[in-house]
C-alpha positions in Angstrom: 137.9 248.2 174.7 137.3 245.5 177.3 140.2 243.8 179.0 139.5 240.6 176.9 138.9 242.5 173.6 141.0 241.1 170.7 143.4 243.9 169.9 146.0 244.0 167.1 149.0 246.2 167.4 150.5 246.7 163.9 154.1 247.6 164.1 154.7 246.3 167.6 158.5 246.2 167.3 158.8 249.9 166.4 159.1 252.8 168.7 155.4 253.7 168.9 154.0 250.2 168.5 156.2 248.6 171.2 155.2 251.4 173.7 151.5 250.8 172.9 151.9 247.1 173.5 153.7 247.8 176.8 150.9 250.1 177.9 148.1 247.7 177.0 149.9 244.9 178.9 150.4 247.1 181.9 146.7 247.9 181.9 145.6 244.3 181.9 144.5 243.7 178.3 144.9 240.0 177.8 144.1 239.2 174.1 146.9 241.1 172.2 147.8 240.1 168.7 151.1 240.9 167.0 152.9 239.9 163.9 156.5 240.6 162.8 157.1 241.9 159.3 158.5 238.5 158.4 155.4 236.8 159.7 153.0 239.3 158.0 154.1 241.7 155.2 151.6 244.5 155.6 152.4 245.6 152.0 150.8 242.4 150.7 147.0 242.9 150.4 146.2 239.2 150.2 148.2 238.3 153.3 146.6 241.2 155.3 143.1 240.2 154.2 143.7 236.6 155.2 145.1 237.7 158.6 142.1 239.8 159.4 139.7 237.2 158.1 141.2 234.5 160.3 142.0 236.4 163.5 138.7 238.1 164.5 140.3 241.4 165.4 138.1 243.9 167.2 140.5 246.9 167.7 143.5 248.0 165.8 146.4 250.3 166.7 148.0 251.1 163.3 151.5 252.0 164.3 153.3 250.2 161.4 155.1 252.5 159.1 158.4 253.1 157.3 160.0 256.0 159.2 163.2 257.9 159.2 164.9 261.3 159.6 165.9 263.9 157.0 168.7 261.8 155.4 166.5 258.7 154.9 163.6 260.8 153.6 165.8 262.6 151.1 167.5 259.4 149.8 164.6 257.0 149.7 161.5 259.1 148.8 159.9 256.4 146.6 160.2 253.8 149.4 158.6 256.1 151.9 155.5 257.0 149.9 155.1 253.5 148.4 155.5 251.4 151.6 153.4 253.7 153.8 150.6 253.9 151.3 150.5 250.2 150.9 150.7 249.4 154.6 147.9 251.7 155.7 145.6 251.0 152.7 145.8 247.3 153.3 145.2 247.5 157.0 142.4 250.1 157.0 140.5 248.3 154.2 140.9 244.8 155.5 139.9 246.0 159.0 136.7 247.5 157.6 135.9 244.4 155.5 136.4 242.1 158.5 134.3 244.0 161.0 136.9 245.7 163.2 135.1 247.8 165.7 137.6 250.7 165.9 141.0 251.6 164.5 143.5 254.2 165.6 145.8 255.5 162.8 149.1 257.1 163.8 150.0 259.9 161.5 152.7 262.6 162.1 152.9 266.3 162.6 154.9 266.5 159.3 151.5 266.5 157.6 151.2 270.2 158.4 152.4 273.0 156.0 156.1 274.0 156.5 155.2 277.6 157.2 152.0 277.1 159.1 151.3 279.4 162.1 152.6 278.1 165.4 151.4 276.2 167.4 150.1 273.8 164.8 146.3 273.4 165.0 144.5 270.4 163.6 142.6 272.6 161.1 145.9 273.7 159.4 146.0 270.4 157.5 146.2 271.0 153.7 146.4 274.8 154.0 149.9 275.2 152.5 153.0 273.5 151.0 154.7 270.7 152.9 158.3 270.6 154.1 160.1 269.3 150.9 162.5 267.0 152.8 159.8 264.6 154.0 156.9 265.4 151.5 156.5 261.8 150.2 156.1 260.5 153.8 153.7 263.4 154.7 151.6 262.8 151.6 151.2 259.1 152.5 150.2 260.0 156.1 147.6 262.6 154.8 146.2 259.9 152.5 145.8 257.6 155.6 143.9 260.4 157.5 141.6 261.0 154.5 141.1 257.2 154.1 139.9 256.9 157.7 137.7 259.9 157.4 136.2 258.7 154.1 135.5 255.2 155.4 133.8 256.8 158.4 131.6 258.9 156.2 130.7 256.3 153.7 130.5 253.2 155.9 129.6 254.7 159.3 132.5 253.2 161.1 134.7 254.6 163.9 138.3 255.0 162.8 140.3 257.8 164.4 143.6 259.5 163.5 146.2 261.0 165.8 149.2 263.2 165.0 152.1 262.6 167.4 154.9 265.1 167.6 158.6 263.9 167.6 158.9 260.7 169.5 161.8 259.2 171.5 162.4 256.5 174.0 162.9 252.7 174.3 163.2 250.8 171.0 164.2 254.0 169.1 166.4 253.8 166.0 169.9 255.0 166.8 171.4 254.4 163.3 173.1 257.7 162.4 171.9 257.6 158.8 168.3 256.7 159.4 167.4 258.0 162.9 165.7 261.2 164.0 167.5 264.0 165.7 167.2 263.0 169.4 168.4 259.4 169.2 171.0 260.5 166.7 172.3 263.0 169.2 172.4 260.3 171.9 174.4 258.0 169.7 176.8 260.9 168.5 177.5 262.1 172.0 178.0 258.6 173.4 180.4 257.6 170.7 182.3 260.8 171.0 182.6 260.3 174.8 183.8 256.7 174.4 186.3 257.8 171.7 187.5 260.9 173.6 186.7 263.1 170.7 187.0 266.8 171.2 183.8 267.9 169.3 180.4 266.7 168.2 179.0 268.1 165.0 175.2 268.8 164.9 173.4 269.4 161.6 172.1 272.8 160.8 172.2 276.1 162.7 170.8 274.8 166.0 168.0 277.4 165.9 165.0 275.3 164.7 162.5 274.6 167.5 161.2 271.1 168.1 158.8 269.4 170.5 159.6 266.0 171.9 157.2 263.4 173.3 158.3 260.4 175.4 156.9 257.4 173.6 155.3 255.9 176.7 153.3 259.1 177.0 152.2 258.7 173.4 151.1 255.1 174.2 149.0 256.3 177.2 147.4 258.9 175.0 146.6 256.4 172.3 144.9 254.0 174.7 143.1 256.9 176.3 141.8 258.1 172.9 140.8 254.7 171.7 138.6 254.4 174.9 137.4 258.0 175.1 137.3 259.7 171.6 135.2 259.1 168.5 135.1 261.6 165.6 136.3 262.5 162.2 138.6 265.2 163.4 142.3 264.5 163.8 143.9 264.9 167.3 147.4 266.2 168.0 149.4 264.4 170.6 152.3 266.4 172.2 153.5 268.2 175.3 152.6 271.7 174.1 156.2 273.0 174.6 159.4 273.0 172.5 163.1 273.6 172.6 165.8 274.7 170.1 168.0 272.0 168.6 170.9 273.7 170.4 169.1 273.4 173.7 168.3 269.7 173.0 171.9 269.0 172.1 173.0 270.6 175.4 170.5 268.5 177.3 171.8 265.3 175.6 175.4 266.3 176.1 174.9 266.8 179.9 173.0 263.5 180.2 175.6 261.5 178.4 178.5 263.3 180.2 180.3 264.5 177.1 182.8 267.2 177.9 183.9 268.4 174.5 182.5 271.2 172.3 179.4 271.5 170.2 179.9 272.4 166.5 177.0 273.3 164.1 177.4 272.4 160.5 175.4 275.2 158.8 175.8 273.7 155.4 173.3 271.0 156.4 169.5 271.5 156.2 167.5 272.8 159.2 164.2 271.5 158.0 161.0 273.2 159.3 161.9 276.3 161.4 159.5 275.3 164.1 157.1 272.5 164.8 155.0 272.8 168.0 151.6 271.3 168.1 148.5 272.8 169.7 147.2 270.2 172.2 144.1 272.0 173.2 141.8 269.4 171.7 143.6 266.6 173.5 143.7 268.6 176.8 140.0 269.3 176.6 139.4 265.5 176.3 141.2 265.1 179.6 144.8 264.0 178.8 148.2 265.6 179.2 151.8 264.4 179.0 153.7 263.6 182.2 157.4 263.0 181.3 159.7 266.0 181.2 162.3 266.2 178.5 165.2 266.0 181.0 163.8 262.9 182.6 162.9 261.4 179.2 166.3 261.8 177.8 167.8 260.1 180.9 165.4 257.2 180.4 166.2 257.0 176.6 169.9 257.0 177.3 169.6 254.3 180.0 167.8 252.1 177.4 170.5 252.9 174.9 173.2 251.8 177.2 171.4 248.6 178.1 170.9 247.7 174.4 174.0 249.2 172.8 175.6 245.9 172.0 172.6 244.8 170.0 173.1 244.7 166.2 170.1 247.0 165.6 171.8 249.9 167.4 175.4 249.3 166.2 174.5 249.3 162.4 
């Protein structure tokens, strides 16, 4: 990408997309194109085709997606598979039809089998059954990967797919019903502290292990890969280290300053026992994460405090 290349960030208001936009701006890219969902419904193929036809887009970061945690995935499986299939199909196909030079598709590490060996290597894709709680979302993301790979093979284009691990940071979703575990914990501990509650309840046993990537590190990796990687193989993006949910909860508790007790609700699902990605491929390309979990949680909590009064957080 050149500094004046016409670059479209799809999903620029979301967690990943907003970070990619910030990173591009900080690096001096000047021709950045964005559309809100009300301005452009990516589920509408005619609208997406018209957008690409008119705008002359050269590069695409496809970060637009319907996302959520265990609760949302369990309750709205049809929404997750339908909306994500429609969004990525429309953007990938219209990008190809209108001469986009390169596209980066953001997948998710939930594409890997539930019981795959750890750490998760890229070649483990489609080698076993998926985690049932987010299978519709994972199937949609796998379809996006295969679509990029198939278009590359048939049309000789350069669309790459990256698999970020659990993300957190500015512009995260802190809704307790729809958010992922880390922002949910920040919200829970903060509310408990403000209300002088004696305990905070965490779903599950606390034993599953998870890896957490600060979203600005993800953005840096995405821009790096767009400029330095071409190929049909997917690329994991992570830190290469993980913690238990209990350890995560204790980190958030200390950051927020909650002085009560932790309680684990073992009647709630744990999800995948462990989800650590192998980042050897990314490391060999010359990139590694820089934000520690402790510092990242502090940054995420600071952003939360600055934006807590906004309606999007207080839902």
